[in-house]
C-alpha positions as CSV (number, residue, x, y, z in Angstrom):
1,X,117.3,136.3,-11.2
2,X,114.2,134.5,-9.9
3,X,112.3,135.6,-13.0
4,X,115.1,134.3,-15.1
5,X,114.9,130.9,-13.5
6,X,111.1,130.9,-14.0
7,X,111.5,131.7,-17.7
8,X,114.2,129.1,-18.3
9,X,112.1,126.4,-16.5
10,X,109.0,127.2,-18.6
11,X,111.1,127.1,-21.8
12,X,112.4,123.6,-20.9
13,X,109.1,122.5,-19.8
14,X,107.7,123.6,-23.2
15,X,110.7,121.8,-24.9
16,X,109.9,118.8,-22.9
17,X,106.3,118.9,-23.8
18,X,106.9,119.2,-27.5
19,X,109.3,116.2,-27.4
20,X,107.1,113.9,-25.4
21,X,103.5,114.9,-24.0
22,X,103.3,111.6,-22.2
23,X,106.7,111.7,-20.4
24,X,106.2,115.5,-19.6
25,X,102.8,114.8,-18.0
26,X,104.2,111.8,-16.1
27,X,106.9,114.0,-14.8
28,X,104.5,116.7,-13.8
29,X,102.5,114.2,-12.0
30,X,105.7,112.8,-10.1
31,X,106.6,116.3,-9.1
32,X,103.3,117.3,-8.0
33,X,103.2,114.0,-5.8
34,X,106.5,115.1,-4.3
35,X,105.3,118.5,-3.6
36,X,102.3,117.0,-1.9
37,X,104.6,114.7,0.4
38,X,106.8,117.6,1.2
39,X,104.1,120.2,1.9
40,X,102.9,118.9,5.4
41,X,106.7,119.1,6.8
42,X,107.1,122.4,5.1
43,X,103.9,123.9,6.6
44,X,104.7,122.7,10.0
45,X,108.4,124.0,9.8
46,X,107.0,127.4,8.8
47,X,104.5,127.5,11.6
48,X,107.2,126.6,14.0
49,X,109.4,129.2,12.6
50,X,106.8,131.9,12.7
51,X,105.7,131.0,16.2
52,X,109.5,131.0,17.4
53,X,110.2,134.2,15.8
54,X,107.0,135.9,17.0
55,X,107.7,134.8,20.6
56,X,111.5,135.4,20.8
57,X,112.6,139.0,20.4
58,X,115.6,139.8,18.3
59,X,117.4,140.6,21.6
60,X,116.6,137.0,23.0
61,X,117.9,135.4,19.7
62,X,120.9,137.4,19.8
63,X,121.6,136.2,23.5
64,X,121.0,132.5,22.7
65,X,122.6,132.4,19.3
66,X,124.4,135.8,18.8
67,X,128.0,136.6,18.6
68,X,128.2,137.4,22.4
69,X,126.8,134.0,23.2
70,X,130.2,132.6,22.2
71,X,130.9,128.7,22.6
72,X,127.6,128.1,24.6
73,X,125.7,129.5,21.6
74,X,127.6,127.3,19.3
75,X,126.9,124.3,21.3
76,X,123.1,125.3,21.8
77,X,122.9,125.7,18.0
78,X,124.8,122.6,17.2
79,X,122.3,120.6,19.5
80,X,119.3,122.2,18.1
81,X,120.5,121.2,14.5
82,X,121.3,117.6,15.5
83,X,117.9,116.8,16.7
84,X,116.1,118.9,14.1
85,X,114.7,117.1,10.9
86,X,113.9,119.8,8.3
87,X,114.8,120.0,4.5
88,X,117.4,122.1,3.2
89,X,115.3,124.4,1.3
90,X,113.6,125.3,4.8
91,X,116.9,125.5,6.6
92,X,118.6,128.1,4.6
93,X,115.6,130.7,4.8
94,X,115.5,130.0,8.4
95,X,119.2,130.7,8.7
96,X,118.8,133.9,7.0
97,X,115.8,134.9,9.4
98,X,117.7,134.0,12.4
99,X,120.9,136.0,11.1
100,X,118.4,138.9,10.5
101,X,117.1,138.5,14.1
102,X,120.7,138.6,15.7
103,X,122.0,135.4,15.5
104,X,125.9,135.0,14.9
105,X,127.5,133.4,11.7
106,X,129.4,131.1,14.0
107,X,126.2,129.7,15.7
108,X,124.3,129.5,12.5
109,X,127.1,127.5,10.6
110,X,126.9,125.0,13.6
111,X,123.2,124.9,13.2
112,X,122.9,124.4,9.6
113,X,126.1,122.0,9.4
114,X,124.7,119.7,12.1
115,X,121.2,119.9,10.6
116,X,122.4,118.7,7.3
117,X,124.9,116.1,8.7
118,X,123.8,114.9,12.2
119,X,120.7,112.9,12.4
120,X,119.8,112.1,16.1
121,X,116.0,111.7,15.0
122,X,116.9,109.3,12.2
123,X,119.7,107.3,14.1
124,X,117.5,104.3,14.7
125,X,117.1,103.9,10.9
126,X,120.8,104.5,10.3
127,X,121.5,101.9,12.9
128,X,119.3,99.3,11.3
129,X,121.2,99.8,7.9
130,X,124.8,100.2,8.9
131,X,125.0,99.0,12.4
132,X,125.3,100.8,15.7
133,X,128.9,101.4,15.7
134,X,129.1,102.9,12.2
135,X,125.9,105.0,12.8
136,X,127.4,106.4,16.2
137,X,130.8,107.1,14.6
138,X,129.4,108.7,11.5
139,X,127.2,111.2,13.7
140,X,129.9,111.8,16.1
141,X,132.4,112.8,13.3
142,X,129.7,114.9,11.4
143,X,129.0,116.7,14.8
144,X,132.8,117.4,15.3
145,X,133.1,118.4,11.8
146,X,130.1,120.8,12.2
147,X,132.0,122.5,15.4
148,X,135.1,122.8,12.8
149,X,132.9,124.6,10.3
150,X,131.7,126.9,12.9
151,X,135.2,127.9,14.0
152,X,136.2,128.5,10.3
153,X,133.0,130.7,9.7
154,X,133.8,132.5,12.9
155,X,137.3,133.3,11.6
156,X,136.2,134.1,8.1
157,X,133.3,136.2,8.9
C-alpha cells in the first residue's frame, strides 16, 4: 500500500510539473518549508517517545495505562493527552507503540482524543481569540467527550 501511495504521488507530481513547472517548484518549496518547521517538534517527540519506551517496561506501561489500570489509567491518559502538544502524525504511531507495550484501548482512546481536542498548553492563545468563558467551556466539553469516547472504545474493543 505504501509503495502504491508513493507511485501515485510521483505520478501526480510529474503531471503537475508538466502542467506548470513554476507552480510545482513553488509548491515543493512551500512543502519543504513546512517540513523544516515541523521537523524540530517531530524529532523532539521521537526522542521523548524513544526515551520513555526505553525507560518504561511493558509491564510498567501496562500497569499505568493497561486494561487493569481501569478508570485511574483512563484519567491519567486523558490528563497526559490534555497537556501534550504533538501533531496527529506522531500521535497515532505513538498510540500503536503504547498498545504494543501493553496499554489498553480505553486508555489510548482517552489519550488520543484529549490530545487532539483539549489544549491546556494552548489555552492562553485560545482565550485571547474566544474569551475565557468560551475557551474553558470548549476544553471542558472536549475533555468530557474524550472520556465518553474512551467508554465507547472500552465497550467496542
